[in-house]
C-alpha positions as CSV (number, residue, x, y, z in Angstrom):
1,M,97.3,126.4,112.1
2,T,100.1,126.8,109.5
3,V,102.1,124.1,107.8
4,T,105.5,124.5,106.2
5,T,106.6,122.0,103.6
6,T,110.2,120.8,103.5
7,E,110.3,120.7,99.7
8,D,109.6,124.3,98.9
9,R,109.4,126.0,102.4
10,T,106.1,127.7,101.5
11,T,103.6,128.3,104.3
12,A,100.0,127.5,103.7
13,P,97.1,128.0,106.2
14,L,95.2,124.9,107.0
15,P,91.7,124.8,108.5
16,E,91.5,123.4,112.0
17,T,90.1,119.9,112.5
18,G,86.3,120.0,112.9
19,T,85.9,123.6,111.8
20,D,83.3,122.8,109.2
21,G,81.9,119.8,111.0
22,W,80.8,116.4,109.7
23,P,77.1,117.4,109.1
24,E,78.2,120.3,106.9
25,L,80.6,118.0,104.9
26,I,77.8,115.5,104.4
27,D,75.4,118.2,103.3
28,A,77.9,119.5,100.8
29,V,78.4,116.0,99.4
30,R,74.7,115.4,99.3
31,E,74.3,118.6,97.2
32,A,77.3,117.9,95.0
33,G,76.2,114.3,94.3
34,Q,72.5,115.1,94.2
35,Y,71.9,112.2,96.7
36,T,68.3,111.9,97.9
37,T,69.2,111.3,101.6
38,K,71.8,112.3,104.1
39,A,72.3,108.6,104.8
40,E,73.3,107.9,101.2
41,A,75.6,110.9,101.1
42,E,77.3,109.8,104.4
43,R,77.7,106.2,103.2
44,I,79.3,107.3,99.9
45,T,81.5,109.8,101.8
46,R,82.8,107.2,104.2
47,I,83.6,104.7,101.3
48,V,85.4,107.3,99.3
49,L,87.4,108.7,102.3
50,S,88.4,105.2,103.3
51,A,89.7,104.5,99.8
52,L,91.5,107.8,99.7
53,G,93.0,107.2,103.1
54,G,95.0,104.3,101.9
55,H,96.6,106.3,99.0
56,V,97.5,109.5,100.6
57,T,100.5,109.1,102.9
58,G,103.1,110.9,104.9
59,D,102.7,114.6,105.8
60,E,100.0,115.0,103.2
61,R,97.8,112.4,104.9
62,V,98.4,114.1,108.3
63,D,97.6,117.5,106.9
64,L,94.5,116.1,105.1
65,A,93.2,114.7,108.3
66,R,93.8,118.0,110.1
67,A,91.9,119.9,107.4
68,L,88.8,117.7,107.8
69,P,86.1,117.3,110.4
70,T,87.0,114.8,113.2
71,E,84.9,112.0,111.8
72,A,86.3,112.4,108.3
73,A,89.8,112.6,109.7
74,Q,89.3,109.3,111.6
75,V,88.2,107.6,108.4
76,I,91.3,108.8,106.6
77,A,93.7,108.1,109.4
78,S,92.4,104.6,110.2
79,Q,93.3,103.2,106.7
80,I,96.4,101.0,106.1
81,P,98.6,102.5,103.4
82,A,98.1,100.8,100.0
83,T,100.8,98.4,98.9
84,R,100.9,100.0,95.5
85,P,99.5,103.2,94.1
86,L,96.4,102.8,92.0
87,T,95.8,104.7,88.8
88,A,92.8,107.0,88.9
89,A,90.8,104.5,86.9
90,E,91.8,101.7,89.3
91,F,90.9,103.8,92.3
92,V,87.4,104.4,90.9
93,D,87.1,100.7,90.1
94,S,88.1,99.9,93.7
95,V,85.4,102.2,95.0
96,A,82.9,100.6,92.7
97,T,83.6,97.2,94.4
98,R,82.7,98.7,97.8
99,I,79.3,100.1,96.6
100,E,76.5,97.7,96.0
101,G,75.2,97.9,92.5
102,A,77.8,100.5,91.4
103,T,79.2,100.7,87.9
104,P,82.4,102.4,86.9
105,A,80.3,105.4,85.8
106,T,78.3,105.7,89.0
107,A,81.5,105.1,91.1
108,R,83.2,107.9,89.2
109,W,80.3,110.2,90.0
110,D,80.5,109.2,93.7
111,V,84.2,109.7,93.9
112,S,84.1,113.0,92.1
113,S,81.2,114.2,94.3
114,V,83.2,113.6,97.5
115,L,86.6,114.7,96.2
116,S,85.3,117.9,94.7
117,V,83.8,118.9,98.1
118,L,87.2,118.0,99.7
119,R,89.0,120.2,97.2
120,H,87.1,123.2,98.4
121,R,87.5,122.3,102.1
122,I,91.3,121.6,102.1
123,G,92.5,124.4,99.9
124,E,94.7,124.5,96.8
125,P,98.1,124.3,98.5
126,L,97.3,121.0,100.2
127,L,95.5,119.7,97.2
128,T,98.5,120.4,95.0
129,R,100.7,118.5,97.4
130,I,98.3,115.5,97.5
131,L,98.0,115.4,93.7
132,A,101.8,115.5,93.4
133,E,101.9,112.3,95.5
134,L,99.2,110.5,93.5
135,P,99.5,109.0,90.0
136,P,98.2,111.1,87.0
137,G,94.5,111.3,86.6
138,Y,93.4,112.1,90.2
139,A,93.1,115.8,89.5
140,L,90.1,115.3,87.4
141,L,88.5,113.3,90.2
142,F,88.9,116.4,92.4
143,G,87.4,118.6,89.7
144,V,90.7,120.1,88.7
145,P,91.8,120.3,85.0
146,E,95.0,118.3,84.6
147,L,97.7,119.4,82.2
148,I,99.4,116.6,80.3
149,R,103.1,117.0,79.9
150,A,104.5,116.7,76.4
151,A,106.8,113.7,75.8
């Protein structure tokens, strides 16, 4: 599958939905986050994907869902778009409220564990488009250095 963006007319290949499967995604998150069980990795993955699903919109949301396994795509696509964009810190805090016993530090670990796996699964062209849509600070959550523009 190939996607062409209207802004720059560049073509970037996207993985087909389900090519890497849900179990493989969960295994990758379990390894990245050093979770002790698959169940814990799956629970964290669902929470982070549901939070992300409300903040990625438009073509980027569609392409993100297409690039992920079917179960992950359904979690992303089933979310109602957020009424206002959250800063990266607010996003982490919102995830912390969904995880019993989480602190901002543990929620940041959880978010980064899931998003860094997504980064490798969706590819740089789509990630760049998603980051352009989100407020500053999200790149670090995906494990990407973020350049700060001089004023």
